[in-house]
SERO-4910 file (N, C-alpha, C, O; in steps of 0.05 Angstrom, whole numbers):
BEGIN
 pado doro    nc1    nc2    nc3   cac1   cac2   cac3    cc1    cc2    cc3    oc1    oc2    oc3
  Met    A    298   -198    242    302   -176    242    294   -169    274    270   -167    278
  Val    A    310   -164    293    317   -155    318    323   -142    328    340   -132    313
  Ser    A    322   -127    353    319   -105    375    345    -93    370    351    -93    393
  Ala    A    357    -86    362    400    -87    371    399    -80    404    422    -79    412
  Cys    A    386    -76    418    389    -72    451    374   -104    454    386   -118    471
  Leu    A    361   -112    445    364   -147    468    384   -162    449    385   -186    449
  Leu    A    396   -150    435    429   -164    432    454   -154    440    477   -161    434
  Gly    A    444   -138    452    474   -128    475    482    -91    465    491    -72    478
  Glu    A    477    -91    443    476    -53    431    461    -36    450    437    -34    458
  Ala    A    491    -21    457    481     -3    475    467     22    464    475     45    463
  Cys    A    438      8    454    431     34    429    402     53    451    391     75    447
  Arg    A    401     40    465    378     52    483    368     84    491    388     98    492
  Tyr    A    351     93    496    349    135    502    368    139    525    372    162    532
  Asp    A    381    114    540    389    121    555    419    120    550    432    139    558
  Gly    A    431    104    540    452     99    537    462     68    544    486     64    542
  Arg    A    445     47    551    448     21    549    439     -1    544    423      4    527
  Ser    A    438    -26    547    423    -46    522    401    -57    539    397    -46    561
  Gln    A    390    -72    532    375    -86    546    384   -128    537    365   -144    536
  Arg    A    396   -133    535    412   -158    519    408   -176    537    422   -179    557
  Ser    A    379   -198    529    366   -212    542    380   -237    531    386   -239    507
  Glu    A    385   -258    550    389   -281    552    375   -295    537    385   -308    518
  Arg    A    340   -297    542    327   -309    529    324   -309    492    319   -327    475
  Val    A    329   -280    493    329   -277    455    341   -298    444    335   -315    427
  Leu    A    375   -287    469    396   -292    444    389   -332    450    395   -352    437
  Ala    A    383   -331    459    388   -372    464    363   -369    437    370   -377    415
  Ala    A    335   -357    440    321   -365    422    327   -349    393    309   -340    379
  Leu    A    345   -349    388    352   -340    364    383   -356    356    394   -353    334
  Glu    A    388   -365    368    415   -382    365    410   -399    339    389   -410    333
  Gly    A    435   -401    323    438   -418    304    415   -398    279    410   -411    259
  Lys    A    405   -373    280    378   -361    261    403   -342    255    421   -336    271
  Ala    A    398   -333    221    407   -314    216    389   -281    230    364   -277    229
  Val    A    398   -272    235    378   -240    260    407   -215    238    430   -213    232
  Ile    A    376   -201    236    388   -162    222    387   -142    249    365   -131    248
  Pro    A    395   -137    262    398   -122    279    383    -95    274    381    -88    251
  Ile    A    372    -76    294    359    -54    278    361    -45    299    370    -59    317
  Cys    A    354    -12    304    342      6    331    333     31    305    348     46    293
  Pro    A    303     28    305    300     52    279    303     85    294    296    104    280
  Glu    A    311     90    320    313    118    330    350    119    329    360    141    335
  Ala    A    366     99    324    389    102    325    391    108    296    403    128    289
  Ala    A    383     95    280    374    100    251    371    121    239    383    125    218
  Ala    A    354    141    253    347    156    248    366    184    262    360    208    264
  Gly    A    387    170    271    403    201    282    405    213    306    420    230    314
  Met    A    383    196    319    370    206    343    395    215    365    392    235    379
  Gly    A    418    198    365    430    194    384    424    178    396    402    169    397
  Ile    A    458    167    417    449    161    451    473    171    460    492    176    446
  Pro    A    470    174    492    430    178    501    417    198    486    431    214    473
  Arg    A    389    200    486    373    212    476    356    221    492    359    212    514
  Pro    A    337    237    491    306    255    521    295    220    507    299    208    486
  Pro    A    275    213    542    260    193    533    231    204    519    223    227    520
  Val    A    220    186    508    190    194    498    173    185    494    176    161    490
  Asp    A    139    194    490    121    187    497    111    185    477    124    195    458
  Leu    A     80    169    468     65    178    454     46    195    457     36    193    479
  Ala    A     39    207    447     11    222    466     -7    229    444      0    236    421
  Gly    A    -32    225    454    -57    220    429    -65    200    422    -86    195    410
  Gly    A    -43    180    434    -54    146    420    -35    131    417    -19    132    435
  Thr    A    -29    114    395    -15    102    376      4     98    354      5    110    333
  Gly    A     17     80    363     36     83    325     26     89    300     33    103    281
  Val    A     -2     67    309    -27     62    287    -34     97    280    -35    107    257
  Asp    A    -38    112    305    -51    130    300    -24    158    305    -28    181    313
  Val    A    -10    151    301     16    170    300     17    169    261     20    189    246
  Trp    A     13    143    253     20    150    219    -15    157    212    -18    167    189
  Ala    A    -39    154    226    -59    180    215    -60    203    217    -77    216    205
  Gly    A    -46    212    229    -36    236    251    -44    255    270    -41    278    276
  Arg    A    -62    227    281    -77    234    304    -57    237    331    -61    258    344
  Ala    A    -40    222    341    -12    227    351     10    235    351     16    241    328
  Arg    A     33    240    369     52    250    361     73    236    375     67    216    388
  Ala    A     93    241    376    122    221    388    127    256    410    130    278    400
  Leu    A    128    252    433    140    279    448    159    266    462    160    241    465
  Thr    A    188    296    476    204    280    492    188    280    520    170    296    519
  Arg    A    190    270    538    174    264    568    176    286    584    164    286    606
  Glu    A    195    310    575    201    331    607    198    359    587    189    380    597
  Thr    A    206    358    557    200    386    535    185    383    528    173    404    524
  Arg    A    172    360    518    143    366    503    156    362    467    139    361    449
  Glu    A    183    359    461    188    364    440    187    349    419    201    329    416
  Asp    A    165    358    401    163    342    372    185    331    364    205    344    356
  Arg    A    183    299    363    192    275    351    186    264    331    199    246    321
  Thr    A    160    274    321    159    246    304    160    238    280    153    217    269
  Ala    A    171    262    270    194    251    240    210    233    239    212    212    227
  Ala    A    221    244    255    241    224    268    248    203    275    270    193    273
  Phe    A    215    187    292    209    170    287    183    163    267    173    141    266
  Gln    A    179    175    258    173    151    227    199    161    207    192    158    184
  Asp    A    216    167    208    236    166    196    262    139    200    278    131    184
  Gly    A    259    132    223    264    103    232    254     85    226    266     64    224
  Ala    A    230     89    221    210     64    222    207     61    189    204     37    184
  Gln    A    207     71    172    219     77    141    227     67    136    220     49    121
  Gln    A    259     71    148    286     61    143    289     33    156    304     17    145
  Thr    A    273     23    185    273     -3    177    257    -17    170    262    -41    172
  Leu    A    227    -10    156    209    -31    138    238    -27    102    243    -45     86
  Glu    A    244    -11    101    266    -17     65    289    -38     77    300    -50     58
  Ala    A    301    -44    110    300    -66    115    294    -86    112    305   -103     98
  Ala    A    275    -87    124    261   -108    116    261   -124     91    272   -145     85
  Arg    A    245   -106     77    234   -108     45    262   -117     28    262   -131      7
  Arg    A    286   -106     39    316   -106     15    321   -135     26    336   -148     11
  Phe    A    309   -151     57    333   -172     61    303   -191     64    308   -213     74
  Asp    A    283   -188     60    265   -208     58    251   -218     91    248   -242     96
  Val    A    240   -193    117    247   -210    133    211   -202    130    198   -183    121
  Thr    A    205   -227    142    174   -235    156    178   -226    180    168   -204    180
  Val    A    188   -231    204    181   -246    228    205   -216    244    229   -219    240
  Ala    A    195   -190    260    203   -179    272    202   -186    305    183   -190    320
  Leu    A    230   -186    309    223   -191    343    233   -169    352    257   -163    348
  Leu    A    209   -150    370    220   -123    381    227   -122    414    222   -141    428
  Lys    A    237   -102    422    231    -93    449    203    -78    456    194    -57    447
  Glu    A    193    -98    478    158    -74    482    154    -44    496    172    -28    500
  Lys    A    137    -41    500    147    -12    513    157      9    494    159     33    501
  Ser    A    161      3    477    189     31    460    170     32    448    159     14    436
  Pro    A    163     68    452    149     79    428    153     75    403    139     84    385
  Ser    A    167     66    401    184     48    368    176     28    360    165     27    338
  Cys    A    181     -6    386    183    -16    378    160    -41    391    153    -64    384
  Gly    A    153    -22    417    127    -42    424    114    -56    410    116    -54    385
  Ser    A    101    -68    418     83    -92    395     56    -88    417     36    -84    403
  Gln    A     51    -89    441     31    -94    459     23    -77    480      1    -79    491
  His    A     38    -63    485     48    -40    505     59    -17    492     76    -25    475
  Val    A     57      5    492     68     32    503     62     50    516     41     49    529
  Tyr    A     82     76    517     81     92    538     74    118    523     88    135    512
  Glu    A     38    115    527     26    147    525     22    167    550      6    160    568
  Thr    A     40    196    552     42    208    558     49    193    598     42    193    621
  Gly    A     61    186    585     75    173    612     58    137    637     62    127    659
  Val    A     39    135    612     27    117    618     26    100    605     24    104    581
  Leu    A     29     64    616     37     40    607      6     40    596    -13     34    611
  Arg    A      2     47    562    -23     20    556    -19      4    539      4     -3    532
  Pro    A    -51     -7    525    -43    -23    506    -39    -14    481    -46      9    477
  Gly    A    -26    -32    458    -26     -3    437      9    -19    420     22    -37    429
  Glu    A     15     -5    398     36    -15    383     51      5    381     38     26    383
  Gly    A     75      9    376    102     27    376     94     41    345     72     35    335
  Ile    A    111     57    332    113     72    308    122     59    282    113     61    259
  Thr    A    147     41    294    158     28    269    143      0    274    137     -8    251
  Thr    A    131    -27    300    116    -39    295     91    -35    278     85    -48    257
  Ala    A     79    -15    290     47    -10    265     53     -7    232     37    -17    216
  Leu    A     73      5    223     81      5    210     99    -23    184     93    -30    161
  Leu    A    121    -32    200    119    -67    200     90    -75    190     85    -83    167
  Arg    A     69    -73    214     42    -97    215     28    -83    190     19    -99    174
  Ala    A     24    -59    185     20    -55    159     25    -59    138      9    -51    122
  Asp    A     47    -70    131     64    -82    107     63   -104    107     78   -117     92
  Gly    A     47   -114    122     42   -152    129     57   -166    145     53   -189    153
  Arg    A     80   -150    150     99   -169    179     94   -174    206     84   -155    219
  Thr    A     98   -191    215     90   -201    243    118   -193    250    141   -194    241
  Val    A    100   -183    279    122   -168    298    118   -188    327     97   -196    337
  Val    A    145   -192    335    141   -199    357    147   -195    390    168   -207    395
  Ser    A    139   -184    409    151   -184    427    165   -196    447    161   -218    457
  Asp    A    180   -182    453    212   -195    474    203   -209    499    218   -225    510
  Glu    A    175   -203    508    164   -214    526    144   -238    526    130   -248    543
  Asp    A    147   -242    498    133   -269    497    151   -297    499    144   -320    503
  Leu    A    178   -285    493    197   -310    494    198   -325    517    212   -345    519
***
């Protein structure tokens, strides 16, 4: 399972892709399932940027943190959780054990996420759910 933006899909919040030649080279010859939890949840492309507030993805699932739009502070937590649930269902359906996801994303970050505009150690909402289900999540920055 791989973040679709890394494969060249224009699904990021700003309507762009994050196509990564490093990722594409590492995946050559492998079966890949592209995912974008935010697009799967129907958040639209482009969409307002979102930061976590009050903690990381683990904290969101525990009810201690939220996913808020940067400018208006609109609560998008439920939509992010919906996208994460859809991603987990796909991982289960296709027996995915490893996901290669886009670092720093409020959904997909596996080492760092933005919390109230500051890059901090932690994981995104989708990553937290996949890991809680026993799946390995790897950062695109580790390739």
